[in-house]
C-alpha positions in Angstrom: -29.5 10.1 1.5 -28.6 9.7 -2.3 -29.6 13.7 -2.8 -26.3 14.6 -0.8 -22.9 14.9 -2.2 -21.1 13.8 1.0 -21.6 11.6 3.7 -20.5 11.4 7.3 -18.7 8.7 8.8 -21.7 6.7 10.2 -23.3 7.3 6.8 -20.4 6.0 4.8 -20.0 3.2 7.1 -23.7 2.3 6.2 -23.3 3.0 2.6 -20.2 0.8 2.2 -21.2 -1.8 4.4 -17.8 -1.2 6.5 -17.5 -0.6 10.3 -17.1 3.1 11.6 -13.7 1.5 13.3 -12.5 0.1 10.1 -13.0 3.8 8.2 -11.3 5.5 11.3 -8.1 2.8 11.5 -7.8 3.3 7.5 -7.6 7.1 8.0 -5.2 7.0 10.9 -3.0 4.0 9.4 -3.1 5.1 5.8 -2.2 2.1 3.3 -1.0 -0.8 4.9 0.6 -4.1 3.3 -1.6 -6.5 3.0 -4.7 -4.8 3.3 -7.2 -3.2 1.3 -6.8 0.5 1.4 -10.0 2.6 2.6 -12.0 4.9 0.7 -10.6 8.6 0.2 -12.1 11.2 2.4 -12.2 14.9 3.0 -11.4 16.9 6.1 -13.2 20.0 6.5 -11.8 21.5 9.7 -12.3 18.3 12.1 -15.1 17.0 10.2 -14.4 13.9 8.2 -16.6 13.5 4.9 -16.9 10.6 2.1 -17.8 11.9 -1.3 -20.5 9.6 -2.5 -18.7 9.4 -6.0 -15.4 8.4 -4.2 -17.3 5.8 -2.3 -18.8 4.3 -5.8 -15.6 4.5 -7.4 -13.6 2.7 -4.2 -16.3 -0.2 -4.5 -16.1 -0.4 -7.9 -12.3 -1.0 -8.0 -12.7 -3.9 -5.6 -15.7 -5.6 -7.6 -14.6 -9.2 -7.9 -16.0 -10.9 -10.9 -15.8 -14.6 -11.5 -14.4 -15.9 -14.9 -16.4 -18.0 -17.5 -16.1 -21.6 -16.9 
């Protein structure tokens, strides 16, 4: 899977740990108040793809680090 540049919705859900319905809902609703925006996607005709670099960046932007005590 890592030799691909783009992943299908099923693969992106597995890669990120999100459900397919979460990805789909995020695409349909866009950014909504009080919700984390879904990762960026690419549409080629009717096909929806997620670039691995976008998924990695999205995951990194939501990383939570604990401060030193």
